N, C-alpha and C positions, 0 to 999 in steps of 0.2 A: 412303751411308745415314746416316752420322753428320751429314753436311752437311744432308740433308733433315730429319732430326730437329731439328737446331739451328734450321733455318729455320722449321719448324712451331712450335717452342717460342717463337721470337722473335715471330712474327705473333700467336700466342695471347696472349702477354704484352701486345702492343700493343692487341689487341682488348679484352682484359679490363681492362687498366690504363688505357687511354686515357681512358675517362669519368671515372676517379678523378682523374687529373692535369688533366683539362680543367675540373674544377669551379672555380667562382669562389672566390677567397680570402674568408675571413670578413670581413664589413663592419667597417671601422675604427670605433672609438668616436668619436662626434661631439665636436668641439672645444667647450669651454665658451664661452658667448657672451662677447664683450668687455664690460668694465665700462661703465656708462652714461657718456655724455659729460659730464653734469652731475649731481651729487647733493649733498644737504646735509642737515643735521639741526639741531634746536634742542632744548635740554634745560632743565629747571627742577627744582630741589630746594627744598623748604620744610620746615623743622622748627620746631615751636613747643611749648614746655613751660611749664605754669603750675602753681602750688601752692607747693611748697618752693623751687622755682626758677622764674624768669621769663626764658626764653631763646627767642630767635627767630634762625633762620639762613636765609638766602636765597642760592641759587646759580643762576646763569644762564650758559648757554653756547651757542655756535653754531659749526658747522663746515661748510665748503663745499669741494667738489672739482670742478675743471673740467679736462677732458682734450681740448683741441684738438690731436690728434696732430701732432708728436711732443712737445708741451709738456704739462705737468701742473702745475696751480696748486692749492695747498692753503692754506687760511686758517682760523684759529680765534680766537675771542674768548671769554674766560670771566671772570666776575665773582662774587666771594664777599663776603658781608657778614654778620656776626654781631652780635647785641645781647643784652646781659644786664642785666635790671632797668633798661631804658631807656638804658643806656650802651653805645656801640659798642665792641666788643672785638676785631673783626677785619674787615679790608677789603683786598681785593686785586683787581687787574685785570691780566690777561695777554692780549696780542694778538700774533699772529705770522703771517707770510706766507712761504710757501716756493714758489719757482718752479723747476721742474726741466725739463730737456730730455733726452729719451732718446737715448743714443748707440748702444746695443745692447739686445737684449731684457732684459738684466740690469743694464746699467750706465747711469747718467745723471749729468749735471753739474747742480748746483743753486746757487741763491742764496737766502739767508734773512735776514729782518729780524724783530726781536722787541722789544716794549715791555712793561715790567713796572713796576707801581706797587704797593708793599706797605708802607704806612706802619707797620703793626704788626710788621714785621720790620726796621724802621729804614731802609727804602729808599724815598726819595721818588720816584725814577724811574730806570730803567735801560734804555738803548738798546743793542741788539746787532745787528751786521751780520756775515754770514759767507758764504763760498762754499766749495764742495768737491765731492766725488764721493759718489754713492750706489750701492750694489750690492744686488741682490736675490738672496739665497742660495737661497730657496725661494719659489715663486709658483704655487700651485695652488688649486683651490676650497676645500680644507680648511685648508691651512697657508700662512702668509705670513711670511717673515723677511727683513728688510733691515737694512743697516748704512750709516751715513753717517760720513764723516770730513771735517772742514772747518777752515779757518783764518778767524779773524774779529777783530773789534775791539769792545770794550764801553766805554761811558761810564756811570758810576753816580753819582747824587747821593744822598748819605746824610744822614739827619736829624741824626746825631751824628758828629763826626770829619771827616776829610778825604774828599773825593770821590775816586773811582777811575777811571782810564782805562788800558786795557791791551789788548795783542794777546792772542788766545785760540787754544787748540787745543780743538776740540769733537769728541767721539765720541758718536754716537747710534745707537740700535737700536730696532726695532719688530718685535714678534711678534704674530701673530693666528692663533687657532685656532677654526675653526667646527666644533664637535663635535656638532652636531645641526642639524636644519632651522631651528630658531628660537633657537639659543644660540651665543654667541660669547665667547671669552676674548681679552683684548688686554693687552699689557704694553709700555710704551714707556719708554726710559731715555735720559738725557743726562748726560754727564760733561764738565765744562768746566774747563780749566786755564789760569791766567794765566801769560804769559811773564815778566811783571815781578816776580811774587811767587809762589814755589813753594807757599807756604802758602795762597794764595788759590785754592782749587779748590772746585767745587760739583758736587753730584749731585742729579738729580731722577729719580723713578720713579713712573709712574702705572700702576696695575693696575685692570682693570675686568672685570666679567662682565655680559653683556647677555642678556635673554630677550625675544623678541618676543611681544606680546599680539595685535596685528593687523598688517596689512601696513604700517601707518604708525607705530604706537605700540609702544614697548618699555620695559621696566624696566631700569635700570642701577645696579649697585652698584660703587662705586669706592673705591680707597684711593690717596692721593697722598702721597709722601714728598719733602720738600725738605731738603737738607743743605748748609750753607754753612760751610766749615772755618774761615774767618776772618770771623765775622759782625760786624755793627755793634756797637760797644761797648754793653754793657748788654742785649743781645738773645741769645736762645738760638740754638744752631747748627741745631737740627732742628725742622721744622714737619711735622705730620701732619694729613691731612684724610680723614675717612671720610664718604661721602655716598651717598644713594639718590636717584635722579632718574627722572623720566619723560622719555623722548626721543621726539620726533616727526621722522620722516623726510620729506623733500620732494624 
């Protein structure tokens, strides 16, 4: 009798529970689409003041990204010029190219070259080349965090004093937070240390907030800090730039 009861209970459980266990699992969340193979942007900022002061500032910049898997190419050019009462007070040109190759979904190897001309910081021109490893700590549609470590070499021609040439250790980081459909915060930092002179170290940090107006146009507020611990004689260690720009994506 006990055997029959157990058998009946077993078959009842199968009949009742079968449809429950046979149900399809909930659908998985769709994977976010991969980033576009090519994308770019161009930006312009213009400030003009008249009256007690007569100041004009012009900033231009462009950024492109190309992703022919497993390679990723990033390039940027920026130019800044300021004029007060008809006299040029600041001018700087920065251009760099970064070529990376994916090794794993998080790790890549890269090479990077940069050119800098900033006469109002006492630098006629500076060429930097480096290679290293990059790692993505976080990579999702909302947050992105990566770090780079590289070894390189720099040659700098100065307007005053001796020119510099040195091997370098570079540490870089980039964080991006998309906190809304149309708003993004981004912060990028670079620390560079000369192997020839421990006092010759530099730090750059660029912080920006962007808000989209249309699918192609957005407003961008940014603050850039440049610090040179051993600057050219007669020049300040710190430069700061606060700007507002219109950015067009293509």
